[in-house]
C-alpha positions in Angstrom: 0.0 0.0 0.0 2.9 2.4 0.8 4.5 1.6 -2.6 1.2 2.4 -4.4 0.8 5.6 -2.5 4.3 6.7 -3.3 3.8 5.8 -7.0 0.6 7.8 -7.2 2.3 10.9 -5.7 5.2 10.7 -8.1 2.9 10.3 -11.2 0.7 13.2 -10.0 3.7 15.5 -9.5 5.1 14.6 -13.0 1.8 15.3 -14.7 1.2 18.5 -12.8 4.7 19.8 -13.8 4.1 18.8 -17.4 0.7 20.5 -17.6 2.3 23.7 -16.2 5.0 23.6 -18.9 2.5 22.8 -21.6 0.3 25.8 -20.7 3.2 28.1 -21.6 3.6 26.8 -25.1 3.3 29.2 -28.0 -0.2 29.7 -29.4 0.5 30.0 -33.2 -2.9 30.2 -35.0 -3.3 29.0 -38.5 -6.0 28.3 -41.1 -5.0 25.7 -43.7 -7.1 24.9 -46.7 -6.9 21.7 -48.7 -8.2 21.3 -52.2 -9.6 18.2 -53.9 -6.3 17.5 -55.6 -4.5 17.3 -52.2 -2.7 20.6 -52.4 -2.8 22.9 -49.4 -2.5 26.6 -48.8 -2.6 28.9 -45.7 -5.5 31.3 -45.7 -5.1 34.7 -44.1 -7.9 36.9 -42.7 -9.0 39.1 -45.6 -11.9 41.7 -45.6 -13.7 39.9 -48.4 -17.1 38.3 -48.4 -18.6 35.2 -49.9 -17.9 31.5 -49.6 -14.5 29.8 -50.1 -13.7 28.3 -53.4 -15.7 25.2 -54.2 -12.4 23.4 -54.8 -11.5 23.7 -51.1 -12.7 20.5 -49.5 -11.1 20.8 -46.0 -10.5 23.7 -43.7 -8.2 22.9 -40.8 -8.2 25.5 -38.1 -5.2 25.2 -35.8 -5.4 27.1 -32.6 -7.7 29.7 -34.2 -8.2 33.1 -32.6 -11.6 34.7 -32.2 -11.0 36.9 -35.3 -10.1 33.8 -37.4 -13.2 32.0 -36.1 -15.4 35.0 -37.0 -13.8 35.2 -40.4 -14.5 31.5 -41.2 -18.0 31.7 -39.8 -18.8 34.7 -42.1 -17.4 32.8 -45.1 -19.2 29.5 -44.6 -22.3 30.6 -42.8 -22.4 28.5 -39.6 -21.3 28.9 -36.0 -18.1 27.3 -34.9 -17.7 25.7 -31.4 -15.6 27.5 -28.9 -12.8 25.9 -26.9 -15.1 25.7 -23.9 -17.7 24.0 -25.9 -15.2 21.4 -27.1 -14.4 20.4 -23.5 -18.1 19.7 -22.8 -18.6 16.0 -22.1 -22.3 15.8 -22.6 -23.2 13.7 -25.7 -25.7 16.4 -26.9 -22.9 18.9 -26.9 -20.4 16.7 -28.7 -22.5 15.1 -31.4 -25.4 17.0 -32.9 -26.9 18.4 -36.1 -27.7 22.1 -36.5 -28.6 24.1 -39.6 -27.7 21.2 -41.9 -24.2 21.0 -40.4 -23.0 17.8 -38.6 -21.0 18.7 -35.5 -18.8 16.1 -33.9 -16.2 16.3 -31.2 -13.7 13.5 -30.4 -10.8 13.2 -27.9 -7.6 12.3 -29.7 -4.3 11.3 -28.2 -1.2 13.4 -28.9 2.4 13.4 -27.5 2.1 9.6 -27.4 5.8 9.3 -27.9 6.6 11.5 -25.0 6.7 10.7 -21.3 3.4 12.4 -20.6 0.7 11.7 -23.3 -2.3 13.9 -23.3 -5.8 14.0 -24.8 -7.1 16.9 -26.9 -10.6 17.6 -28.0 -11.0 18.2 -31.8 -14.1 19.3 -33.6 -15.2 17.8 -36.9 -17.9 19.6 -38.9 -19.4 18.4 -42.1 -21.3 21.1 -44.0 -22.3 21.2 -47.6 -19.8 18.6 -48.8 -16.9 20.3 -46.9 -15.0 19.2 -43.7 -14.0 21.8 -41.1 -11.7 20.7 -38.2 -10.9 22.8 -35.2 -8.0 21.7 -33.0 -5.7 23.2 -30.4 -3.0 20.5 -30.5 -0.9 18.7 -33.1 -1.8 15.0 -33.2 0.6 13.1 -35.4 -2.3 11.5 -37.3 -3.2 14.9 -38.9 0.4 15.4 -40.0 0.4 11.9 -41.6 -2.9 12.4 -43.3 -2.1 15.8 -44.7 1.1 14.4 -46.1 -0.8 11.5 -47.8 -3.5 13.6 -49.4 -1.5 14.0 -52.6 -1.3 10.2 -52.9 -5.0 9.8 -52.8 -5.3 11.2 -56.4 -8.5 13.1 -55.8 -10.4 10.3 -54.1 -11.5 12.7 -51.4 -14.0 14.7 -53.4 -16.5 15.1 -50.6 -16.1 16.0 -46.9 -17.6 12.7 -45.8 -15.0 10.7 -47.8 -12.2 13.0 -46.5 -13.4 12.5 -42.9 -13.5 8.7 -43.4 -9.9 8.6 -44.7 -8.9 10.9 -41.8 -10.5 8.7 -39.2 -8.8 5.7 -40.9 -5.4 7.4 -40.5 -6.2 8.2 -36.8 -7.1 4.5 -36.2 -3.9 3.4 -37.9 -1.9 5.8 -35.7 -3.7 4.4 -32.6 -2.9 0.9 -33.7 0.8 1.9 -34.1 0.8 3.3 -30.6 -0.6 0.1 -29.1 1.9 -2.0 -31.0 4.7 0.1 -29.7 3.3 -0.1 -26.2 3.0 -3.9 -26.4 6.7 -4.1 -27.5 7.8 -1.9 -24.6 5.8 -4.2 -22.2 7.5 -7.3 -23.6 10.9 -5.7 -23.1 9.9 -4.7 -19.6 8.6 -8.2 -18.8 11.9 -9.7 -19.9 13.9 -7.3 -17.8 11.8 -7.9 -14.7 10.7 -11.5 -14.8 12.8 -13.6 -17.3 16.4 -12.7 -16.7 16.9 -14.3 -13.3 20.7 -14.0 -13.3 20.5 -10.3 -13.7 18.0 -10.2 -10.8 20.7 -11.2 -8.4 22.7 -8.1 -9.4 19.9 -5.6 -9.5 20.8 -2.1 -8.4 18.9 -0.6 -5.4 15.3 0.5 -6.1 15.4 -1.3 -9.5 11.8 -2.6 -9.1 10.6 0.7 -7.7 11.8 2.5 -10.9 10.1 -0.1 -13.0 6.9 0.7 -11.2 7.1 4.2 -12.6 7.5 2.7 -16.1 4.5 0.6 -15.6 2.5 3.6 -14.4 3.5 5.5 -17.5 2.4 2.7 -19.7 -0.9 2.4 -17.8 -1.5 6.2 -18.3 -0.9 5.8 -22.0 -3.2 2.8 -22.5 -5.9 4.5 -20.4 -5.8 7.5 -22.7 -5.8 5.3 -25.8 -9.0 3.6 -24.5 -10.7 7.0 -23.8 -9.8 8.1 -27.3 -11.2 4.9 -28.8 -14.4 5.2 -27.0 -14.8 8.8 -28.1 -14.0 7.8 -31.7 -16.5 4.9 -31.6 -19.3 7.2 -30.5 -18.4 9.7 -33.3 -18.4 6.9 -36.0 -21.7 5.5 -34.9 -23.3 8.9 -34.9 -21.8 9.7 -38.3 -23.1 6.4 -39.7 -26.6 7.3 -38.6 -26.7 10.5 -40.7 -28.7 10.3 -43.9 -26.3 12.6 -45.7 -23.5 10.2 -45.0 -25.4 7.0 -45.8 -26.2 8.3 -49.2 -22.5 8.2 -50.1 -21.8 4.6 -50.6 -18.0 4.9 -50.5 -18.0 7.0 -47.4 -20.5 4.6 -45.6 -18.3 1.6 -46.5 -15.2 3.3 -45.3 -16.9 4.2 -42.0 -17.9 0.6 -41.6 -14.3 -0.5 -41.9 -13.3 2.2 -39.4 -15.9 1.0 -36.9 -14.7 -2.6 -37.1 -11.1 -1.5 -36.6 -12.1 0.6 -33.6 -13.8 -2.4 -32.1 -10.8 -4.7 -32.6 -8.5 -2.0 -31.2 -10.7 -1.6 -28.2 -10.4 -5.3 -27.4 -6.6 -5.1 -28.0 -6.3 -2.1 -25.7 -8.2 -4.0 -23.0 -5.8 -6.9 -23.4 -2.8 -4.6 -23.0 -4.4 -3.0 -20.0 -4.8 -6.4 -18.4 -1.2 -7.2 -19.0 -0.1 -3.9 -17.4 -2.3 -4.7 -14.4 -0.7 -8.2 -14.1 2.8 -6.6 -14.4 2.0 -4.1 -11.7 0.7 -6.9 -9.3 3.7 -9.1 -10.1 6.2 -6.3 -9.6 4.7 -5.5 -6.2 4.8 -9.2 -5.4 8.5 -9.3 -6.3 9.2 -6.3 -4.1 7.4 -8.1 -1.2 9.3 -11.3 -1.9 12.7 -9.5 -1.8 11.8 -7.6 1.3 10.7 -10.9 3.0 13.9 -12.5 1.9 15.9 -9.8 3.5 13.9 -10.0 6.7 14.3 -13.8 6.7 18.1 -13.5 6.5 18.2 -11.1 9.4 15.8 -13.4 11.4 17.9 -16.5 10.7 21.1 -14.6 11.5 19.7 -13.5 14.9 18.7 -17.1 15.7 22.1 -18.5 14.6 24.0 -16.1 16.8 21.7 -16.3 19.8 23.2 -19.6 21.3 26.8 -18.3 21.0 25.7 -15.1 22.7 24.1 -17.2 25.5 27.4 -19.2 26.0 29.4 -16.0 26.1 27.1 -14.3 28.5 27.2 -17.3 30.9 31.0 -17.2 31.1 30.9 -13.5 31.3 29.2 -13.6 34.7 31.3 -12.6 37.8 30.4 -15.4 40.2 33.1 -16.6 42.6 32.4 -20.3 42.2 32.7 -21.1 38.4 34.9 -24.3 38.0 35.5 -23.7 34.3 37.4 -20.5 35.1 40.2 -22.5 36.7 40.5 -25.0 33.9 43.5 -24.9 31.5 41.2 -25.7 28.6 38.3 -23.6 29.8 38.8 -20.8 27.2 39.2 -23.2 24.2 36.1 -25.2 25.5 34.0 -22.0 25.6 35.1 -21.0 22.1 34.3 -24.5 20.9 30.9 -24.5 22.6 30.1 -21.1 21.0 31.1 -22.3 17.5 29.1 -25.6 17.9 26.0 -23.8 19.1 26.1 -21.6 15.9 26.8 -24.5 13.5 23.9 -26.7 14.8 21.1 -24.1 14.1 22.7 -23.3 10.7 22.7 -27.0 9.6 19.1 -27.4 10.9 17.9 -24.4 8.8 19.7 -25.9 5.7 18.1 -29.2 6.4 14.6 -27.6 6.6 15.2 -25.7 3.4 14.9 -22.2 5.0 18.3 -21.1 3.6 
């Protein structure tokens, strides 16, 4: 129990320090527009009216300011969710339809390769065949997808298809994270449980340090599971929309994404169970090592108790002690002390306690 309390305090301190550091990062806002051919351009705020070009299929708003939000709202004709609205956990606030626009919010994992992974809420809006995303972080899946748009050769000619391919990339990235995590757990398992020769030469607090690694892995897989649940809700909601069902290719792609999400959820649960097993086993090894140390001290105290008794007897200052006048009294006392120590030691070895 003390080990778990100490571990929880360490993890809490690390996460708190990281969140403080992350809150001071630069807030560089950006509006990136992607065309049907996969090309991209950065859009600046201009005092012009009217909708964007019909060739623009995706508007990616990265850390937008209020001025940029108002600019986009005026050009496309719908309201964009604010950062506070993105953090709302109510289903009615994360998945809804308003003025022919489909609003969806999902929690995605980012900084998965760092020590402290985090979740960020990202808005996905489908409106009149165009996709609008609003995000305040840089998940790697967006970078991978934007780089692969040119290779799609114009396959994403509608917002629904584009969103389906984007969700597919997010799922692939999540699968990659789980595979990397599983490999790390295998390496950690070999280090802790398999190499028994190295276990005899472990440095102090080796297992305690491994508990921190296990806690870090557990934090990652828990955030992956939260993200998968959020994405599953989004995909199910999206599949129920008539505008999406009318697009056969988009509906088929969303079906594949839904099945991948289900399998990844099962795999994430399996990884989480392995982490729980490793945590319990590591705590058990710590208890075994502590008990072994206590057993050594207990046996040592019992082995040296009879020689101490013999030495204390002949250390008494009584007048009539015949052994004090013997020529072989001193060697006899040493022999008695040695014999009284050897007999308990041999008895413990015979019982298998050593």
